C-alpha positions in Angstrom: -27.9 -31.2 -20.4 -27.7 -29.3 -17.1 -26.4 -25.7 -16.9 -23.1 -26.6 -15.4 -22.2 -28.9 -18.3 -23.4 -26.3 -20.8 -21.0 -23.8 -19.3 -18.1 -26.3 -19.4 -18.8 -27.0 -23.1 -18.9 -23.3 -23.8 -15.6 -22.7 -22.0 -14.0 -25.5 -24.1 -15.2 -23.8 -27.3 -13.9 -20.5 -26.1 -10.4 -21.7 -25.4 -10.1 -23.5 -28.8 -6.9 -22.3 -30.4 -5.2 -21.4 -27.1 -2.3 -23.8 -27.0 -1.6 -23.7 -23.2 -4.1 -23.8 -20.3 -2.1 -21.2 -18.4 -3.0 -18.6 -21.0 -6.6 -19.4 -20.5 -6.2 -19.3 -16.7 -4.6 -15.9 -17.0 -7.6 -14.8 -19.0 -10.0 -16.0 -16.3 -8.0 -14.0 -13.7 -8.2 -10.9 -15.9 -11.9 -11.3 -16.3 -12.5 -11.3 -12.5 -10.6 -8.0 -12.2 -12.4 -6.7 -15.3 -15.9 -7.4 -13.8 -14.8 -5.9 -10.5 -14.5 -2.6 -12.3 -18.3 -2.7 -13.2 -18.0 -4.1 -16.7 -21.2 -6.1 -17.5 -19.6 -8.2 -20.3 -20.1 -11.9 -19.5 -17.2 -14.2 -19.0 -17.7 -16.4 -22.1 -17.9 -13.3 -24.4 -14.8 -11.8 -22.8 -12.8 -15.0 -23.1 -13.9 -15.6 -26.6 -13.2 -12.1 -27.8 -9.6 -12.1 -26.4 -8.8 -15.8 -26.7 -6.0 -15.3 -29.2 -4.5 -12.4 -27.2 -4.1 -13.9 -23.7 -0.4 -14.8 -23.3 1.7 -15.9 -20.3 5.4 -15.9 -21.1 6.7 -19.2 -19.7 8.9 -19.1 -16.6 12.5 -19.9 -17.2 15.8 -19.9 -15.3 17.0 -16.9 -17.3 14.6 -14.2 -16.1 16.1 -11.6 -18.4 15.4 -13.7 -21.5 11.8 -14.3 -20.3 11.3 -10.5 -20.1 12.9 -10.0 -23.5 10.6 -12.6 -25.1 7.6 -11.0 -23.4 8.4 -7.5 -24.7 8.6 -8.8 -28.2 5.2 -10.4 -27.8 3.2 -7.6 -26.2 1.1 -5.3 -28.4 1.9 -1.7 -28.6 -1.4 -0.1 -27.5 -0.9 3.4 -26.2 -3.6 4.8 -23.8 -5.7 7.6 -25.1 -3.6 10.5 -23.9 -2.1 12.9 -26.4 0.5 14.3 -24.0 2.4 11.1 -23.0 3.2 7.7 -24.4 2.1 4.9 -22.2 1.4 1.4 -23.4 0.3 -1.5 -21.3 -0.9 -4.7 -22.8 -3.0 -6.1 -20.0 -3.7 -9.4 -21.8 0.0 -10.5 -21.6 2.4 -10.9 -18.8 5.2 -13.2 -17.5 4.7 -16.4 -15.5 6.6 -16.8 -12.3 8.2 -19.5 -10.2 8.5 -17.4 -7.0 6.6 -14.3 -5.6 7.4 -11.1 -7.5 9.0 -8.3 -5.4 6.1 -5.9 -5.3 4.7 -3.3 -2.9 7.9 -1.2 -3.6 9.2 1.8 -5.3 11.7 1.7 -8.2 14.8 3.9 -8.4 13.2 6.7 -10.4 16.0 9.0 -9.5 18.2 6.8 -11.8 15.6 6.9 -14.5 15.6 10.7 -14.5 19.2 11.6 -13.6 21.2 8.9 -15.2 20.9 6.9 -18.4 20.9 3.4 -19.7 24.0 4.2 -21.6 25.8 4.8 -18.4 24.5 1.5 -17.0 25.7 -0.2 -20.1 29.1 1.3 -19.8 29.5 0.0 -16.3 28.4 -3.4 -17.5 30.5 -3.4 -20.6 32.8 -6.5 -20.9 31.1 -8.1 -18.0 31.2 -11.9 -17.7 29.0 -12.5 -14.6 25.4 -13.6 -14.8 24.1 -10.4 -13.3 25.8 -8.2 -16.0 24.7 -10.5 -18.8 21.0 -10.4 -17.7 21.0 -6.6 -17.3 22.4 -6.2 -20.8 19.7 -8.5 -22.2 17.0 -6.4 -20.5 18.6 -3.2 -21.8 18.6 -4.6 -25.3 14.9 -5.7 -25.0 13.9 -2.2 -23.9 15.8 -0.6 -26.8 14.2 -3.1 -29.2 10.7 -2.2 -27.8 11.4 1.5 -28.4 12.6 0.7 -32.0 9.4 -1.3 -32.6 7.4 1.8 -31.5 9.3 4.0 -33.8 8.7 1.6 -36.7 4.9 1.4 -36.1 3.6 4.2 -38.3 0.4 5.0 -36.3 2.5 5.2 -33.1 5.4 7.1 -34.5 3.3 9.7 -36.2 1.2 10.5 -33.1 3.9 10.1 -30.4 7.1 11.4 -32.1 8.0 13.9 -29.4 7.2 11.4 -26.7 9.3 8.6 -28.2 12.1 11.1 -28.7 12.0 11.8 -24.9 12.0 8.1 -24.2 15.1 7.8 -26.5 17.0 10.1 -24.3 16.8 7.5 -21.5 19.2 5.4 -23.5 21.6 8.3 -24.2 21.9 10.8 -21.3 20.2 12.2 -18.2 16.9 14.0 -18.7 17.3 17.6 -19.7 13.7 18.8 -19.4 10.7 18.4 -17.1 8.7 16.8 -19.9 11.5 14.3 -20.5 11.6 13.4 -16.9 7.9 12.7 -16.7 7.9 10.7 -19.9 10.9 8.6 -18.9 9.2 7.7 -15.6 6.1 6.6 -17.4 8.0 4.5 -19.9 9.8 2.5 -17.2 6.7 2.3 -15.0 4.7 0.6 -17.8 7.2 -2.3 -17.9 6.8 -2.9 -14.1 3.1 -3.6 -14.6 3.7 -5.5 -17.8 6.1 -8.0 -16.1 3.8 -8.8 -13.1 4.9 -6.3 -10.5 2.1 -5.0 -8.3 1.6 -2.0 -6.0 4.2 0.1 -7.7 5.1 3.3 -5.9 6.2 6.4 -7.8 8.8 7.9 -5.5 9.8 11.3 -4.2 8.9 13.1 -7.4 8.9 16.7 -6.3 12.6 16.2 -5.3 13.5 14.1 -8.2 12.1 16.5 -10.8 12.9 19.8 -9.0 16.1 20.8 -10.9 14.4 20.1 -14.3 11.3 22.1 -13.3 13.3 25.2 -12.2 15.7 24.9 -15.2 12.8 25.0 -17.6 11.2 27.9 -15.8 14.4 29.9 -16.0 14.9 29.0 -19.7 11.3 30.1 -20.5 10.4 26.7 -22.0 7.9 26.0 -19.1 5.5 28.0 -17.0 3.8 27.0 -13.8 0.5 26.7 -15.7 2.0 24.3 -18.4 3.7 22.3 -15.6 0.4 21.9 -13.9 -1.1 20.7 -17.2 1.7 18.2 -17.6 1.2 16.8 -14.1 -2.5 16.6 -14.7 -2.0 14.5 -17.8 0.7 12.5 -16.0 -1.8 11.6 -13.3 -4.5 10.8 -15.9 -2.1 8.5 -17.7 -1.2 6.6 -14.6 -4.9 6.3 -13.8 -5.4 4.4 -17.0 -5.9 0.6 -16.7 -7.1 1.3 -13.1 -9.0 -2.1 -13.1 -5.9 -4.0 -14.1 -3.5 -2.3 -11.7 -5.8 -2.7 -8.6 -4.8 -5.6 -6.4 -7.2 -6.9 -3.7 -9.8 -4.1 -4.1 -10.4 -1.5 -6.8 -8.1 1.4 -6.1 -5.4 -0.6 -4.4 -2.7 0.1 -7.0 0.1 1.4 -4.8 0.7 4.3 -7.1 1.8 6.9 -4.5 3.8 10.1 -5.0 6.0 11.1 -2.0 6.2 14.9 -1.4 8.3 17.2 0.9 10.1 16.2 4.0 13.1 16.9 6.2 16.5 16.7 4.4 19.9 15.7 5.5 20.7 19.3 6.6 17.8 19.1 9.1 15.7 21.5 7.2 12.2 21.0 5.8 12.5 20.8 2.1 9.6 21.6 -0.3 9.4 23.4 -3.6 6.8 24.6 -6.0 6.3 21.1 -7.3 5.2 20.0 -3.9 2.3 22.4 -4.1 1.6 21.6 -7.7 1.2 17.9 -7.1 -1.2 18.6 -4.3 -3.1 21.1 -6.4 -3.5 18.7 -9.3 -4.6 16.0 -6.9 -7.2 18.3 -5.5 -8.5 19.4 -8.9 -8.7 15.9 -10.4 -10.2 14.2 -7.3 -9.2 10.8 -8.6 -8.7 8.0 -6.1 -5.5 7.1 -7.9 -2.6 8.0 -8.1 -2.4 9.3 -4.6 0.1 11.6 -2.8 1.8 11.3 0.6 3.1 14.4 2.3 6.1 14.0 4.6 5.4 16.3 7.5 7.2 17.8 10.5 6.1 20.0 13.4 7.9 22.9 11.8 6.8 22.5 8.2 5.6 25.6 6.3 2.1 26.7 7.3 1.1 27.3 3.7 2.0 23.7 2.7 -0.1 22.3 5.6 -3.0 24.5 4.6 -2.7 23.3 1.0 -2.7 19.7 2.2 -5.8 20.3 4.4 -7.6 22.0 1.5 -7.0 18.9 -0.6 -8.0 16.5 2.2 -11.2 18.5 2.7 -12.4 17.5 -0.8 -12.9 14.0 0.5 -10.3 12.2 -1.7 -8.4 11.1 1.4 -5.1 12.6 0.2 -2.5 13.6 0.9 -1.7 10.9 3.4 0.5 12.4 6.2 3.7 10.9 7.5 5.7 12.3 10.4 9.4 12.6 9.5 10.2 13.5 13.1 9.1 10.0 14.2 9.7 7.9 11.0 13.3 9.0 10.5 14.4 8.2 14.1 12.5 4.9 13.9 14.3 4.0 10.6 17.7 4.8 12.2 16.8 2.5 15.2 15.9 -0.3 12.7 19.4 -0.2 11.1 18.9 2.2 8.2 21.9 4.5 7.7 21.5 8.3 8.2 22.7 9.1 4.7 19.7 7.1 3.4 16.8 7.8 5.7 16.2 11.4 4.5 15.4 10.0 1.1 12.8 7.5 2.5 9.6 6.8 0.6 6.9 4.3 1.3 5.8 1.1 -0.3 2.3 0.9 -1.7 0.8 2.8 1.2 2.6 3.4 4.5 5.6 1.2 5.0 8.9 3.1 4.9 11.8 2.1 2.6 14.5 3.7 0.6 13.6 3.5 -3.1 16.2 2.0 -5.4 18.4 0.4 -2.7 15.8 -1.5 -0.5 14.6 -5.0 -1.1 12.1 -4.4 1.7 9.0 -6.5 0.8 6.7 -4.8 3.3 3.6 -6.8 3.0 4.6 -10.5 3.0 2.1 -11.5 5.8 -0.3 -10.2 8.3 0.3 -10.7 12.0 -3.3 -11.2 13.3 -3.1 -10.6 17.1 -6.6 -12.1 17.5 -5.4 -15.6 16.3 -3.4 -16.4 19.4 -6.1 -14.8 21.6 -8.7 -17.2 20.4 -6.3 -20.1 20.6 -5.6 -19.2 24.2 -9.3 -18.7 25.0 -10.0 -22.2 23.6 -7.2 -23.8 25.7 -7.3 -25.3 29.1 -4.7 -22.8 30.3 -7.3 -20.0 30.0 -9.3 -21.5 32.9 -6.4 -21.4 35.3 -5.9 -17.6 35.0 -6.6 -15.7 38.2 -5.7 -12.2 37.3 -5.1 -9.9 34.3 -1.4 -10.5 34.7 -1.7 -14.3 34.5 -4.1 -14.0 31.6 -1.7 -11.7 29.8 1.2 -14.1 30.4 -0.8 -16.9 28.8 -1.6 -14.7 25.8 2.0 -13.7 25.4 3.0 -17.4 25.2 0.4 -18.0 22.5 1.5 -14.8 20.7 5.1 -16.0 20.6 4.1 -19.4 19.3 1.9 -17.8 16.6 4.7 -15.4 15.5 7.2 -18.4 15.2 4.7 -20.3 13.1 4.1 -17.3 10.9 7.7 -16.2 10.4 9.7 -19.4 10.2 8.6 -20.1 6.6 9.4 -16.5 5.7 13.0 -16.8 6.8 13.6 -18.9 3.6 11.3 -16.8 1.4 12.8 -16.5 -2.1 11.5 -14.0 -4.6 11.6 -14.0 -8.4 14.8 -12.6 -9.8 14.2 -9.0 -10.9 16.6 -7.7 -13.6 14.2 -4.9 -14.4 14.2 -3.3 -10.9 17.9 -4.1 -10.6 18.5 -2.0 -13.7 17.6 1.2 -11.8 19.1 0.1 -8.5 22.4 1.9 -7.6 23.2 -0.7 -5.0 22.5 -3.6 -7.3 24.8 -2.1 -10.0 27.5 -1.4 -7.4 27.3 -4.9 -5.9 26.8 -6.6 -9.2 23.9 -8.6 -7.9 20.2 -8.8 -8.6 18.2 -6.7 -6.2 16.5 -9.8 -4.8 19.8 -11.8 -4.6 21.9 -9.5 -2.4 22.1 -6.5 -4.6 20.0 -4.3 -2.3 21.5 -2.5 0.7 18.5 -3.3 2.9 16.7 -6.7 2.8 14.0 -6.5 5.4 10.5 -8.2 5.3 7.5 -6.4 6.6 4.4 -7.6 8.3 1.2 -5.7 8.6 -1.0 -6.5 11.6 -4.6 -6.6 12.6 -6.6 -7.4 15.7 -4.8 -5.4 18.4 -8.0 -3.6 19.5 -9.8 -6.9 19.8 -7.1 -8.3 22.1 -6.7 -5.3 24.3 -10.5 -4.9 24.8 -11.0 -8.6 25.3 -8.4 -8.7 28.1 -9.8 -5.6 29.7 -13.3 -7.0 29.6 -12.3 -10.2 31.3 -10.4 -8.3 33.9 -13.4 -6.2 34.6 -16.2 -8.8 34.6 -14.3 -11.8 36.1 -11.4 -10.6 38.2 -12.5 -7.3 39.5 -16.4 -7.3 39.6 -16.6 -11.1 39.8 -19.9 -11.2 37.9 -18.9 -14.2 35.9 -16.5 -17.1 36.1 -14.1 -17.6 33.3 -16.1 -20.7 32.3 -19.4 -18.9 32.2 -18.0 -16.0 30.1 -16.2 -18.3 27.7 -19.2 -20.5 27.2 -21.2 -17.5 26.1 -18.4 -16.6 23.6 -18.1 -20.2 22.3 -21.8 -20.1 21.6 -21.3 -16.9 19.6 -23.2 -15.0 22.3 -26.5 -16.6 21.3 -29.3 -14.9 23.4 -26.7 -12.6 25.1 -27.5 -9.3 23.5 -27.2 -7.4 26.7 -23.7 -8.9 27.4 -22.6 -8.2 23.9 -23.6 -4.5 24.2 -21.8 -4.2 27.5 -18.6 -5.7 26.0 -18.8 -3.3 23.2 -19.3 -0.3 25.5 -16.1 -1.0 27.5 -14.5 2.2 28.7 -11.7 3.0 28.6 -11.1 0.9 25.5 -8.5 0.6 22.7 -7.8 4.0 21.2 -8.3 5.8 24.6 -5.3 7.4 26.2 -6.0 5.9 29.6 -2.8 4.5 31.0 -4.0 0.9 31.3 -4.9 0.8 27.6 -1.6 2.4 26.6 0.4 0.1 28.8 -1.4 -3.1 27.5 -0.9 -2.1 23.9 2.8 -1.2 24.4 3.4 -4.5 26.2 1.9 -6.6 23.5 3.8 -4.7 20.8 7.0 -5.1 22.8 6.5 -8.9 23.0 5.8 -9.0 19.2 8.9 -6.9 18.5 11.1 -9.0 20.7 9.9 -12.2 19.2 10.3 -11.0 15.6 13.8 -9.8 16.5 14.8 -13.4 16.9 14.5 -14.1 13.2 16.3 -12.9 10.1 15.4 -13.0 6.4 17.5 -15.3 4.2 19.5 -12.3 3.2 20.2 -11.2 6.8 17.5 -8.5 7.0 15.0 -7.9 9.8 11.3 -8.6 10.2 9.3 -5.5 10.7 5.8 -5.0 12.0 3.4 -2.0 12.4 -0.1 -1.1 13.4 -1.6 -0.9 9.9 -4.4 -3.2 9.2 -5.3 -3.9 5.5 -6.8 -7.3 6.5 -9.5 -6.1 8.9 -12.2 -7.9 7.0 -10.4 -10.8 5.2 -8.3 -11.6 8.3 -11.4 -11.6 10.5 -13.5 -14.1 8.5 -12.0 -17.2 10.3 -11.7 -15.6 13.7 -14.2 -16.8 16.2 -16.0 -14.5 18.7 -13.8 -12.4 21.1 -14.5 -10.7 24.4 -14.8 -7.2 22.8 -18.3 -8.1 21.6 -17.3 -9.3 18.2 -19.2 -12.3 16.9 -17.8 -15.0 14.7 -16.2 -13.6 11.5 -17.1 -10.0 12.2 -14.6 -7.3 11.2 -11.6 -6.3 13.3 -10.5 -2.8 14.0 -8.8 -0.5 11.4 -5.3 0.8 11.9 -4.9 2.9 15.0 -8.5 3.8 15.5 -11.3 3.2 18.0 -14.6 1.3 17.6 -15.9 3.7 20.3 -17.1 7.3 20.1 -14.0 9.0 21.4 -12.7 12.5 20.4 -9.9 12.6 17.8 -7.7 14.4 20.2 -7.8 11.4 22.6 -7.0 9.0 19.8 -4.0 11.2 18.8 -2.9 11.2 22.5 -3.1 7.4 22.5 -1.0 7.2 19.4 1.6 9.6 20.8 2.3 7.2 23.7 3.1 4.2 21.6 6.6 3.0 20.8 7.6 2.8 17.1 11.3 2.2 17.5 13.4 -0.8 16.2 11.3 -3.1 14.1 7.9 -1.5 14.9 7.9 0.9 12.0 6.1 -1.0 9.2 3.2 1.5 9.0 1.5 3.0 12.1 -1.6 4.9 10.9 -4.0 6.9 13.0 -7.3 6.6 11.1 -10.2 8.9 11.8 -13.2 10.6 10.3 -14.1 14.3 9.8 -17.4 15.7 8.7 -17.5 17.6 5.3 -17.0 21.3 5.7 -15.6 21.0 9.2 -11.9 21.1 8.0 -12.5 24.1 5.8 -14.4 26.0 8.5 -11.8 25.1 11.2 -8.6 24.8 9.2 -6.5 26.5 11.8 -7.7 24.2 14.5 -7.0 21.1 12.3 -3.6 22.5 11.4 -2.9 23.0 15.1 -4.1 19.4 15.9 -1.8 18.0 13.2 1.2 20.0 14.4 0.6 19.0 18.0 0.1 15.3 17.0 3.4 15.2 15.1 5.3 17.1 17.8 3.9 14.6 20.3 5.0 11.6 18.3 2.2 10.4 16.1 3.7 8.3 13.3 1.3 8.7 10.4 -2.3 9.7 9.8 -5.2 9.6 7.3 -8.8 10.7 7.4 -12.1 10.2 5.7 -14.0 13.4 5.1 -17.5 12.2 4.7 -20.6 11.8 6.8 -22.6 8.6 7.5 -25.7 10.0 5.8 -23.9 10.4 2.5 -22.5 6.9 2.8 -25.9 5.3 3.6 -27.5 7.1 0.7 -24.6 6.1 -1.7 -25.0 2.5 -0.6 -28.7 2.5 -1.2 -28.5 4.2 -4.5 -25.0 4.2 -6.2 -26.2 6.6 -8.9 -26.6 9.4 -6.3 -22.8 9.7 -5.7 -21.0 8.1 -8.6 -17.7 9.8 -7.8 -17.7 9.5 -4.0 -14.1 8.7 -2.9 -13.2 7.2 0.5 -10.1 6.0 2.3 -10.1 2.2 2.7 -6.9 1.0 4.4 -3.9 2.6 2.7 -5.5 3.8 -0.5 -8.5 5.7 -1.8 -11.3 4.1 -3.8 -14.6 4.9 -5.3 -17.2 4.0 -2.7 -19.4 2.3 -5.3 -16.5 -0.1 -6.2 -16.2 -1.5 -2.7 -17.7 -4.8 -1.5 -20.7 -4.4 0.7 -18.9 -5.4 3.9 -16.4 -2.6 3.4 -19.1 -0.1 2.9 -20.8 -1.2 6.1 -17.6 -0.8 8.1 -17.1 2.7 6.8 -20.7 3.6 7.6 -20.5 2.3 11.2 -17.1 4.1 11.7 -18.6 7.4 10.4 -21.5 7.0 12.8 -19.2 6.4 15.8 -17.2 9.5 14.9 -20.3 11.6 14.7 -21.4 10.4 18.1 -18.0 11.6 19.5 -18.3 15.0 17.8 
């Protein structure tokens, strides 16, 4: 018997007793994630050990009943944290018929400042389907709490915590501890029911009154608050392997801090600093924090953020209210809402609780229409950069139509759980995915802009201006993947000025392509009447490049594309910032626009005033968002060669932080090369 047949027989023995194949399939999916976290346990052992525990609650028309049945089935298995109660049974979840609304942030303001009793009172006597489903979910959550209380081992250890959870069903939270525990309780059910990339909201604002009330009452000190936040972060970091999406660390657990308020003032508080301090001390890749910034934000807060960033954890992420808020207004968000904006899993703005903005439904790969155009007969008729650009624009419009048309009818799974804490859903008496949200936009990330800009500029230089090649000659080299053309490849890569440079021709070309994309996307609406948004944030710079043939920027078949708003060339950070300042983020171009750069360890701490000045100038000039890796190439190379040397090395990946050792090799290689280019520019 060959090895393949032996494995099949072993798998059949493993799944003996599992009544439905979907349960087993879910177990296989879990195992892939489990192994990705570095566990060495083999698949057969993992599946056999948990065979009776895998469970996928069957999809049904009544989503609320499905959730209720799942919550009766899940095991109560609190994480090993004595401060908070948090239980997530990773071996069980709910099956789905449609995509689940993820990459979003629940209405945690409702969780803290309202109560399920108030929701039930609004729904009392209701006869519509929405109301009935919400009451079913409320009853299921109450039943789950009672089951916890009746489990002796749980009740004896987590009495105080369960009491705090119980207040959620009775009244608004009255203490800082209650607020945190209630957030955790609701959060665990999002993960349990199949939601992914779950943001945490604007917690320094949401918890502010409770924090200062407890300080004034003498029931809390700053030190004990810091301890609570530390345990809060540790609790959320539990089940890191299960919560991670495409890569380890990609959980979407982001806390929003600070920002300009409706009165036009920058609003921060002591919790803003505490969250940053806790993040700095823990140095965990997850959860992460995002700081909403302005050009006139307090200097002490910016210094605290830079101190945290200089540790290398890549946080806080920085978002510019003075650019994001006007962009949201131009995209149709109302002024009374935009000051409460948060982000989805990483960068994409939305208003928690009232937005059904699924901000990562597809990736607009600008390189796809480029390669299609280069492979067409139309390419050979171009006689100038302008005619070449016109051909690309036609290909881009066709590609956007192909990409977006199926999304105009995209239907998501009903979501009575998120609807439960959505003020707009409760007011409209509709599920948040069925018209209950105030905003119903769909967001696209993008990738490949740098490859397109540099390719067009290279053709203009080598064919139209210097006339060193014909279009046919140059394209033949590309179609042959530049075999034997190392000198040409190097020249294409060394193009100057190139994408990321603030040279006017680079800026104009980038703006024009984004304008075409924006205009084309503006022709379409979501099935609920929302807009399609796009931004220059690029999570698919490796996956999205695998099927892309060589381009005229020196890329060969399948090689990675560029990351966010960055440069593959050794250019100063100030020039990259200047480039980003000159781009247009209005209307539907606000779905994450991230300047991504490197800084050497120690440099920020030694030059904090200069970096603070750089950030202030960048935000005053119109940079949308930014993030940085604080690590040198030598450390990355050593960590790749011997992972034991730097077991806790954290890096920024696309919109999240992760342990370097957890990353696939190709991601490590990109980070190493980008660090080297940054050091050449220093």
